[in-house]
N, C-alpha and C positions, 0 to 999 in steps of 0.2 A: 692829945691825950684822951678828949671825948667823944672824937670819932672811933679809937680803938675801944672803948666802953660801952657805944651805942652798938657795934657792930659784934662785940662779946654778947651782947644780950639779945641780936637779933638770931645766934647761933644758940644760945642756951633757948630762947624761942621755940627756936623749929626741931633742935632734939628732944624738946619737953612735948612737943607736936609727934613726931617718929614714934616717941614715946607710949604715949598713948594710943597710938593706932597699932603697937604694937602688941600693947597689953590688950585692946578690942580684939586683936587677932588671934590672940593663943589659942582659944577655942580651935578655930578653923584651920591654924596651925597645925595643931594636935591631929585634928582628923583628918587633915590633908598626908601627914607622913603615918597615920595605919592606912589611908589609902592605897599611897604609896608601896609598904610594906606588902598587903593586900594582893597588890597588882600583880607585883614579881612571883608574890607565891603561887598564886591562882595560874598565873599565863604559864609558869614550870609543868605544874600538875597539869595542865591541859594540853602541854606540848609532849611530855611523856606520854600521856594518853592518847594523843593523836597519833606518835611514830607508831604504837602498838598498832592499834584500829588501821592505818595505812598501809604496813606491810603485810595485812592479809592480802590487799588487793590489789597493788606493785609491787614489784621485787626489784625495781630501781631508786637505789639509794642516793643517787641525787636527786629525784623527784621526788621523793619523801623529804629528804631535809628542808628541802626551798618549799616545798609547803609547810611543815611544822615552823620555820624557822619566820614566813612572811604571817603564820598566825600569831609568832612571838612576839615579833617585831611587832604587829598590829595591834593586839590588846597591851604592849607597852606603852603604845603614842597613845590609846584612847584613856588609858590610868593616868599619865602625863596632862592630859586636856583636862578631863577632870578633878585634880586636883590644882592645875591652874581656876576654873571655874570655883574652887572650894574657898581658894583663899581671893576671889574678890577679884583675877586680872585677866576679866572676857575681852578686852580690848588687845589683850598679849597673845589670846589664843585665837581672835582672830587676823593679827598683824603673821602671827605662824602658819596657819593655816594659808594665808594667803602667799608668802614666800616658800612655802612647801609649794604652791600649784606653781610658781613662775620657775623656782629650784629644779622641779622635776623637768618643766618645759626643756628649759634651757639646757639640761643633761641628756634630755633625748636629741634636741637634735646633734649633739657635739658628739654623744655615742650611738649611732644611729646601727653601726655594723656589728656593735659588740649586744648590744638588743634583740637585732635580730638575730645572733647566732643563739642567744638566750631564749629566745624563746621558739626557735626550730629546733633547739634541745629539748624544749620543754614537752613540744608536740612528738619531734622522735621519743620520746621515754613515754609518752603516751599509748601511741601506735601502734611500738615496737617493729618494725619492717624488720629488723635483726636484734640479733645479741650478741653479747661476749663471747667471744671464740667461734661465731660465724667468719666464714670465709666468704670475705663478698671483692668486687671489683666496683671502682665508681671513680668519676675524675681519670680514669686513664690510674688508679693506681689498683694495686692487688694484690692482699692479704689476709691473713686474721686479724681480725676484730681484737685488740685487748683490752679497749678500755672504752666507757663511753660518758663522758661528763657533759654537763648542762653550756659548754662551751665548744669543746672539740670531739671528735671521732678517731681515737688512736688505731691506726690500723700496721701492724706487726709484716713486712712486705716477707716475701720466703727467702728472700735473702739477707734476710735480718735486720735490714735497715724500721725504722719506726717512722710512721708520719702521720702529722697530725693534720687532722683535716677539719676545717672551721665547719659547723653544723650547719652553716646556712646554704657551702658549698656541696656536702652531701644532699640537705632533705631539697635543693632547686633542681638537681642534676639526677637522672638516669641511675639506679643502683643493681647490681646482679647478686643477690641473695643465692651462692653456689651450695649453702649446707641445708637451704628451705626443706627441703626433702630430706636430704640424705641420701643419695642417690645421685649418680650422675654419668650418659652414656660418655665412651670412650669410643672413637673412631680413628682408624688405621686402615692408612692408603695402602694400596697395594698394586702388583701391575703382574702379569702372567704372559708367557709366551702366547702369538697369535694359534701354533699348534696345537696346544692343551685342550682338554677337553673340561668347557666349563662348568657343567653340572661336576665333575668329579672334582674338579677344584673347590667350590662350594663344600662340598659333601666334607671333604679334609680341612676345608677350615672352619668348619661347625665344629668336627670332632677334636681338633685340636685345640680351641678356644673352651671345649665345656670344662675343664676345672682353672681355667686364668684365676689369677690373684683375687681377692674380695671379689668373685663377679656375683650378680642377686640372680640366684637360681630359679627363679620363677618368671625370668623374662627371655625371650627368645633371643639367641644369637643370629643375628641378619649381616648376609651378603649379599651387597646388592651391587652388578656392574656396573656402571657410569659413563663410561666412555672410551671411546676406541684411541688409543695412543700411537704416539710416533712407531714405537718401537714393542709396543703391549697394548692387552687389553686392561683397562684399572679400574679396581673395585675397590670398595668399602666394606671392612669387617665390622658389625657395630654389636656392640656390647652394653650392659648396664654392670655398675659397680658401687660398694657403697660406700658414700664419702662423709668424711668428716675431715679432713686435713691432705694439702693438694700431694703429698705423697702417696695417698692412695691413688691416684688418679693416675699420674707418671708411671709410679709402681706398675700398674693394674695395664698400660701401656703398653712398656716396654717388656714383662710377661707373656703379654701376647704378640710381639715380634718374634722373640725367639724362641717360640712354640710353633708360631708361620713356617717360620724361617728351617727349623728340623721337621717339620710334617713336609716340607715341600723338597728337600735333601730325602729323605725315607721314601719319597715315592716318585721322585725322576720327574719334577713339576719345573721347570724353568722362568725365573723372575729375568727375563732380558734385559741388556746391558743397551743403552741409547746408543743408537749407530749413526752417527754424521760422515758424510761424505763430504771431504773439502774443497773445491774448484778453485785455482788459484788465478785469474784471469790476468793474461799479460798487457795484451791490446786488441780492440774490437774483438772481445772476447775470443778469443783463443786459448787455448787450453795448457799446464802448465806443460806436460809432456813432450806436447808438438814442440812447444817452443825452447825448452833444453835437447829435443834432438836436430832443431836447427842448429843453435848453437855449437851443441858438440860436432856439427859438419865443420859448419863453418873454423871452429880451431884446429880439428885435423886437418882441413883443408892448409892452414896456415902454416901447421907444423910441417905438412911435406915439402911447401917453397922451400921452409927454410932449409930444408934436408938437402935438397937439387941445389941448393947455391953455395950447400958447405961443399958437398962432393965437387961441382965445379972449380972452384978455389983451391 
């Protein structure tokens, strides 16, 4: 019974000490609560104001949200440490800072790829090598950029599939931005007969392509001969078109082929078919026709012998 009484007395003494400490800390607790409320209020005001300022200089929503969120969290963390200091919990602050450092180091090793994609996304958002709606080709993928986040670049292929490429892959590999200048050159390969007047063909092709779809009028049409083929003289007809979608390119190329074919038909210009001579060598380089003639002669002689034996019978 005596032991229980002693334990109760110790407990009451401890509670009394704690109560006295709480009473002494009441002003600090009151100040800490006010500081905490002010921290949330000021951080929210700064975040809203920063959103309006950043949006004037950057059109990347992902980057804007990242900057404002990081600043908001930093202000809250700073206010939290100030509150702990007011409550005379300095050792707790030091322990928390050390813990945050160790935790950050551990997370950095554990999520290297995520961090790399995140940093690559920030750099892409700042440099702006391409934007939503651009037609690009990268990492063997070709399509229209549908969305850019701090983790992926979403590409919609011409056949409809959506590809989510990690920012690290896009940042570290070559990217062809086909929409950057708003124009693109179309090359059409054609062949004409060796008998044609090549200068006349040039004039006819240029006239045929004058009003092709989406053609940029201030850039010349070029018809350049580049090879003596097996059955034709080959040339490339080159012209520039306005480009924002892939259909602009393929549509103009299709229209150009139709116009060239109609112009050639109207002017009796021949697009020759490839001619192949097939030589079936049976043995020792003998030609197939000679071998067939020999076989025919042998079969004919055999038929005559059979006929004679039949007559004797």
